[in-house]
Short mmCIF file of the C-alpha atoms (twelve columns), coordinates in Angstrom:
data_MODEL
# 
_entry.id   MODEL 
# 
loop_
_atom_site.group_PDB 
_atom_site.id 
_atom_site.type_symbol 
_atom_site.label_atom_id 
_atom_site.label_alt_id 
_atom_site.label_comp_id 
_atom_site.label_asym_id 
_atom_site.label_seq_id 
_atom_site.Cartn_x 
_atom_site.Cartn_y 
_atom_site.Cartn_z 
_atom_site.pdbx_PDB_model_num 
ATOM 1   C CA . MET A 1   2.387  29.987  -20.913 1 
ATOM 2   C CA . ASP A 2   -1.651 29.863  -21.456 1 
ATOM 3   C CA . ILE A 3   -3.797 29.040  -18.272 1 
ATOM 4   C CA . GLY A 4   -4.101 25.553  -19.230 1 
ATOM 5   C CA . GLN A 5   -0.539 25.143  -19.100 1 
ATOM 6   C CA . LEU A 6   -0.499 27.145  -15.653 1 
ATOM 7   C CA . SER A 7   -3.043 24.810  -14.826 1 
ATOM 8   C CA . SER A 8   -0.941 21.507  -15.175 1 
ATOM 9   C CA . ALA A 9   1.777  23.303  -13.594 1 
ATOM 10  C CA . VAL A 10  0.135  23.727  -10.419 1 
ATOM 11  C CA . THR A 11  -1.680 20.717  -10.305 1 
ATOM 12  C CA . SER A 12  0.973  18.156  -11.656 1 
ATOM 13  C CA . GLY A 13  2.802  17.539  -8.205  1 
ATOM 14  C CA . THR A 14  2.463  14.299  -6.459  1 
ATOM 15  C CA . PRO A 15  0.115  15.122  -3.375  1 
ATOM 16  C CA . VAL A 16  1.581  13.719  0.251   1 
ATOM 17  C CA . ARG A 17  -0.565 12.944  3.016   1 
ATOM 18  C CA . THR A 18  0.057  13.003  6.568   1 
ATOM 19  C CA . VAL A 19  -1.214 10.009  8.871   1 
ATOM 20  C CA . LEU A 20  -0.676 11.185  12.730  1 
ATOM 21  C CA . ASN A 21  -0.538 8.228   14.904  1 
ATOM 22  C CA . PRO A 22  -2.362 5.885   12.945  1 
ATOM 23  C CA . ALA A 23  -4.694 3.300   15.316  1 
ATOM 24  C CA . GLU A 24  -4.425 -0.348  15.130  1 
ATOM 25  C CA . THR A 25  -4.857 -0.127  11.482  1 
ATOM 26  C CA . CYS A 26  -3.705 2.136   8.944   1 
ATOM 27  C CA . PRO A 27  -5.569 2.321   5.674   1 
ATOM 28  C CA . LEU A 28  -3.682 3.588   2.740   1 
ATOM 29  C CA . SER A 29  -5.326 4.337   -0.720  1 
ATOM 30  C CA . LEU A 30  -4.352 5.545   -4.117  1 
ATOM 31  C CA . GLY A 31  -6.534 8.240   -5.427  1 
ATOM 32  C CA . VAL A 32  -8.612 8.603   -8.050  1 
ATOM 33  C CA . PHE A 33  -5.391 8.714   -10.899 1 
ATOM 34  C CA . GLY A 34  -1.873 9.137   -10.713 1 
ATOM 35  C CA . HIS A 35  0.524  9.186   -7.415  1 
ATOM 36  C CA . ILE A 36  0.286  9.253   -3.999  1 
ATOM 37  C CA . ALA A 37  2.479  9.976   -1.043  1 
ATOM 38  C CA . TYR A 38  1.621  9.493   2.654   1 
ATOM 39  C CA . ARG A 39  4.160  10.019  5.558   1 
ATOM 40  C CA . VAL A 40  2.783  7.557   8.766   1 
ATOM 41  C CA . LEU A 41  4.080  8.730   12.068  1 
ATOM 42  C CA . LEU A 42  4.178  6.171   14.270  1 
ATOM 43  C CA . ARG A 43  3.451  5.796   18.115  1 
ATOM 44  C CA . SER A 44  2.348  2.406   18.537  1 
ATOM 45  C CA . ASN A 45  2.336  -0.792  16.843  1 
ATOM 46  C CA . THR A 46  0.076  -0.896  13.139  1 
ATOM 47  C CA . VAL A 47  -1.317 -2.981  10.539  1 
ATOM 48  C CA . ILE A 48  -0.992 -1.081  7.243   1 
ATOM 49  C CA . SER A 49  -3.768 -2.240  4.363   1 
ATOM 50  C CA . VAL A 50  -3.790 -0.805  0.837   1 
ATOM 51  C CA . SER A 51  -6.665 -0.644  -1.154  1 
ATOM 52  C CA . GLY A 52  -7.633 1.594   -4.690  1 
ATOM 53  C CA . GLY A 53  -6.459 2.041   -8.010  1 
ATOM 54  C CA . VAL A 54  -7.681 2.731   -11.726 1 
ATOM 55  C CA . VAL A 55  -8.721 0.445   -14.383 1 
ATOM 56  C CA . GLY A 56  -6.246 1.369   -17.401 1 
ATOM 57  C CA . GLN A 57  -3.361 3.351   -15.121 1 
ATOM 58  C CA . VAL A 58  -0.252 2.591   -13.721 1 
ATOM 59  C CA . GLN A 59  -0.690 4.118   -10.459 1 
ATOM 60  C CA . THR A 60  2.246  4.229   -7.763  1 
ATOM 61  C CA . MET A 61  2.025  4.914   -3.829  1 
ATOM 62  C CA . LEU A 62  5.159  5.986   -2.102  1 
ATOM 63  C CA . ILE A 63  5.342  5.448   2.227   1 
ATOM 64  C CA . MET A 64  8.011  6.588   4.193   1 
ATOM 65  C CA . ILE A 65  7.087  5.546   7.759   1 
ATOM 66  C CA . GLN A 66  8.868  7.944   10.917  1 
ATOM 67  C CA . GLN A 67  9.295  6.106   14.063  1 
ATOM 68  C CA . ALA A 68  8.651  8.476   17.418  1 
ATOM 69  C CA . PRO A 69  11.152 9.500   19.631  1 
ATOM 70  C CA . ALA A 70  10.579 6.633   21.500  1 
ATOM 71  C CA . GLY A 71  10.405 4.459   19.249  1 
ATOM 72  C CA . GLY A 72  9.459  0.486   19.254  1 
ATOM 73  C CA . ALA A 73  6.633  0.759   17.128  1 
ATOM 74  C CA . GLU A 74  6.298  -2.518  14.980  1 
ATOM 75  C CA . VAL A 75  4.499  -2.142  11.420  1 
ATOM 76  C CA . THR A 76  3.268  -5.400  10.036  1 
ATOM 77  C CA . TRP A 77  2.349  -4.924  5.907   1 
ATOM 78  C CA . PRO A 78  -0.464 -6.296  4.031   1 
ATOM 79  C CA . THR A 79  -0.418 -10.060 2.347   1 
ATOM 80  C CA . ASN A 80  -1.611 -8.403  -0.947  1 
ATOM 81  C CA . ILE A 81  1.271  -7.075  -1.805  1 
ATOM 82  C CA . THR A 82  4.105  -8.948  -4.097  1 
ATOM 83  C CA . TRP A 83  7.323  -7.640  -2.762  1 
ATOM 84  C CA . THR A 84  9.992  -6.905  -5.303  1 
ATOM 85  C CA . ASP A 85  13.755 -6.504  -4.784  1 
ATOM 86  C CA . GLN A 86  15.586 -3.658  -6.583  1 
ATOM 87  C CA . ASN A 87  16.197 -5.509  -9.761  1 
ATOM 88  C CA . GLY A 88  12.656 -6.870  -9.824  1 
ATOM 89  C CA . GLN A 89  13.189 -10.162 -9.015  1 
ATOM 90  C CA . VAL A 90  9.787  -11.483 -6.632  1 
ATOM 91  C CA . THR A 91  11.588 -11.868 -3.343  1 
ATOM 92  C CA . ASP A 92  7.972  -11.512 -0.900  1 
ATOM 93  C CA . LYS A 93  9.898  -10.416 1.746   1 
ATOM 94  C CA . ALA A 94  8.322  -7.334  2.790   1 
ATOM 95  C CA . PRO A 95  10.291 -4.209  3.686   1 
ATOM 96  C CA . PHE A 96  11.909 -4.369  7.286   1 
ATOM 97  C CA . VAL A 97  10.552 -1.463  9.134   1 
ATOM 98  C CA . ASP A 98  13.663 -0.104  11.636  1 
ATOM 99  C CA . SER A 99  12.428 0.763   15.509  1 
ATOM 100 C CA . GLN A 100 14.919 2.860   16.268  1 
ATOM 101 C CA . ALA A 101 13.842 6.426   17.551  1 
ATOM 102 C CA . GLY A 102 13.141 8.541   14.536  1 
ATOM 103 C CA . ALA A 103 14.060 6.134   12.341  1 
ATOM 104 C CA . LEU A 104 12.677 6.319   8.845   1 
ATOM 105 C CA . THR A 105 11.857 3.111   5.863   1 
ATOM 106 C CA . PHE A 106 10.195 3.680   2.767   1 
ATOM 107 C CA . ALA A 107 8.408  1.665   0.505   1 
ATOM 108 C CA . THR A 108 7.091  1.990   -2.965  1 
ATOM 109 C CA . LEU A 109 3.743  0.039   -3.590  1 
ATOM 110 C CA . MET A 110 2.115  0.028   -7.739  1 
ATOM 111 C CA . THR A 111 -0.771 -1.463  -9.705  1 
ATOM 112 C CA . LEU A 112 -1.965 -1.803  -12.916 1 
ATOM 113 C CA . ASP A 113 -4.606 -3.902  -12.737 1 
ATOM 114 C CA . GLY A 114 -6.504 -0.674  -10.767 1 
ATOM 115 C CA . GLY A 115 -5.630 -2.421  -7.356  1 
ATOM 116 C CA . LYS A 116 -6.357 -6.218  -8.001  1 
ATOM 117 C CA . ARG A 117 -2.632 -6.519  -7.562  1 
ATOM 118 C CA . TYR A 118 -0.148 -4.956  -5.819  1 
ATOM 119 C CA . TYR A 119 3.531  -4.652  -6.305  1 
ATOM 120 C CA . GLY A 120 6.512  -3.798  -3.915  1 
ATOM 121 C CA . ARG A 121 9.645  -2.803  -2.859  1 
ATOM 122 C CA . ALA A 122 11.830 -1.295  -0.002  1 
ATOM 123 C CA . GLY A 123 13.065 2.083   -1.353  1 
ATOM 124 C CA . PHE A 124 11.770 4.916   -3.175  1 
# 
């Protein structure tokens, strides 16, 4: 393995950012390139917003929302996402976020045009 291959091997993973106890709003943004994942640890109700993206790149964002031990937190999804089902059919139904204690909810978002349009689906 040469130095270039070693550098690629070390830096090629998807970064994961943890958002602990987001406030009333929880802004999530795509990076300068590639993919990103967020682990959002809820304590209270929050409104998620999504931004960013680079023209000419396919970029994805994996979001994992985890309820606190007390549960009960509600999430409002942004309106700038076109939601699809597992078959790629447009449903415009945002994923259900389970409010039970410790519950996990996953969503995957994608943009093809630098964030002018976002597409999302429940799961990963």
